C-alpha positions as CSV (number, residue, x, y, z in Angstrom):
1,F,19.4,52.9,87.5
2,M,21.6,51.5,90.3
3,V,23.5,48.2,90.3
4,G,21.6,45.2,89.1
5,A,18.4,47.1,88.2
6,H,16.4,45.6,85.4
7,V,13.7,46.8,83.0
8,A,12.0,44.0,81.1
9,H,10.6,44.2,77.5
10,D,8.0,46.7,76.4
11,C,8.1,48.8,79.5
12,Q,7.5,52.6,79.5
13,I,9.6,54.4,82.1
14,G,8.9,58.1,82.8
15,S,11.4,60.9,83.5
16,H,13.4,61.3,86.7
17,V,12.7,57.7,87.8
18,I,15.0,56.0,90.3
19,F,15.6,52.2,90.3
20,A,17.6,51.4,93.4
21,N,19.9,48.4,93.6
22,N,18.4,45.2,92.1
23,A,14.9,46.8,91.5
24,T,13.2,45.0,88.6
25,T,10.1,45.2,86.4
26,G,8.4,42.5,84.4
27,G,7.3,43.2,80.9
28,H,4.8,45.8,79.8
29,C,5.0,47.9,83.0
30,I,4.3,51.6,82.9
31,I,6.2,53.7,85.4
32,G,5.3,57.4,85.8
33,D,7.6,60.4,86.2
34,H,9.4,60.9,89.5
35,V,8.8,57.3,90.7
36,I,11.3,55.8,93.1
37,I,11.5,52.0,93.2
38,G,13.4,50.8,96.3
39,G,16.1,48.2,96.4
40,L,15.4,44.5,95.8
41,S,11.8,45.3,94.8
42,A,10.0,43.5,92.0
43,V,7.2,44.9,89.9
44,H,4.9,42.3,88.2
45,Q,4.3,42.4,84.5
46,F,1.6,44.8,83.2
47,V,1.6,46.9,86.4
48,R,1.2,50.7,86.3
49,I,2.9,52.9,88.9
50,G,1.6,56.5,88.9
51,I,3.6,59.7,89.0
52,H,5.5,60.6,92.2
53,A,4.8,57.2,93.7
54,F,7.4,55.5,96.0
55,V,7.9,51.8,96.3
56,G,9.6,50.7,99.5
57,G,12.6,48.4,99.4
58,M,12.0,44.6,99.1
59,S,8.4,45.1,98.0
60,G,6.5,42.8,95.6
61,I,4.2,45.0,93.5
62,E,1.6,43.0,91.7
63,T,-1.2,45.6,91.5
64,D,-1.4,49.1,90.1
65,V,-0.1,51.9,92.4
66,I,-1.9,55.2,92.2
67,P,0.0,58.5,91.7
68,Y,1.5,60.1,94.8
69,A,1.2,57.0,96.9
70,T,3.7,54.8,98.8
71,A,3.5,51.1,98.4
72,L,5.4,48.6,100.5
73,G,5.6,45.0,101.6
74,N,5.7,41.5,100.3
75,R,2.5,41.5,98.2
76,A,2.5,45.3,98.6
77,H,-0.2,47.5,100.0
78,L,-0.6,51.2,100.1
79,G,1.0,52.9,103.1
80,G,-0.4,56.4,102.4
81,L,0.9,59.2,100.3
82,N,4.5,59.9,99.4
83,V,4.5,63.1,101.5
84,V,8.3,63.3,101.9
85,G,8.7,63.1,98.1
86,L,6.0,65.6,97.5
87,K,7.6,68.1,99.9
88,R,11.0,67.6,98.3
89,R,9.5,68.4,94.9
90,G,7.9,71.6,96.1
91,Y,4.3,70.7,96.7
92,N,2.8,73.1,99.3
93,H,0.8,72.3,102.4
94,K,-2.5,73.0,100.7
95,Q,-1.8,70.7,97.8
96,I,-0.6,67.8,100.1
97,H,-3.6,68.3,102.4
98,A,-6.0,68.0,99.4
99,L,-4.3,64.9,98.2
100,R,-4.4,63.4,101.7
101,D,-8.1,64.1,102.0
102,A,-8.9,62.7,98.6
103,Y,-6.8,59.6,99.4
104,R,-8.8,59.0,102.7
105,L,-12.1,59.4,100.9
106,L,-11.1,57.1,98.0
107,F,-10.0,54.3,100.4
108,S,-12.6,54.7,103.1
109,E,-14.6,51.6,103.9
110,E,-18.0,53.2,103.2
111,G,-19.8,52.8,99.9
112,T,-18.6,51.4,96.7
113,I,-15.5,52.4,94.8
114,Q,-17.7,54.0,92.1
115,E,-19.5,56.1,94.7
116,R,-16.3,57.2,96.3
117,L,-14.8,58.1,92.9
118,Q,-17.8,60.2,92.1
119,Q,-17.7,61.9,95.5
120,V,-14.0,62.8,95.2
121,A,-14.5,64.0,91.6
122,E,-17.2,66.3,92.7
123,L,-15.4,67.6,95.8
124,Y,-12.0,68.2,94.0
125,E,-13.2,69.3,90.5
126,G,-10.4,71.4,89.1
127,N,-7.7,70.1,91.3
128,P,-5.1,68.7,88.8
129,H,-3.4,66.5,91.3
130,V,-6.5,64.7,92.5
131,E,-7.7,64.5,88.9
132,E,-4.5,62.7,88.1
133,I,-5.3,60.0,90.6
134,L,-8.9,59.7,89.4
135,S,-7.8,59.5,85.8
136,F,-5.3,56.8,86.6
137,I,-8.0,54.7,88.4
138,E,-10.6,55.2,85.7
139,K,-8.3,54.3,82.9
140,G,-7.9,50.9,84.4
141,A,-5.5,48.3,83.2
142,Q,-4.8,44.6,83.3
143,R,-4.0,44.5,87.0
144,S,-6.2,45.4,90.0
145,L,-5.5,48.4,92.2
146,C,-3.2,48.4,95.2
147,T,-5.1,49.3,98.3
148,P,-4.3,50.0,102.0
149,L,-3.9,46.9,104.1
150,R,-7.0,47.5,106.2
151,S,-9.1,47.5,103.1
152,R,-7.9,44.0,102.0
153,N,-8.8,42.5,105.4
154,G,-12.3,43.7,105.2
């Protein structure tokens, strides 16, 4: 926890999490292991951030961020996978490639989210990293899911 970082009431913070300067959470947030929250970022109450996710500096996170993703911007959107963080933590090319393909399928513009979840579940059955993302999405919560910018604009 760097200078001015704040964790509000009833939050659950995982292991090896970094809160950069003035990063803050509202109440009841769940922050997974190995998450990095950039400086001057704010996480809305009841938001979940999945394991190995990265929140860019000066971001406003008001929706759930899937595991292994990068979220950034005012009213944040997904910017892809946290590939740099995954490489630093020893994920190999094959693991990162599978996560990247699953991410692309999940957030494609074809079909419904339920159809895409089913397709990814079938294609990546037995892959623990992809199953982590699917489990995170299927558990749901009180906030909607952070999506890539292009998906929000239709």
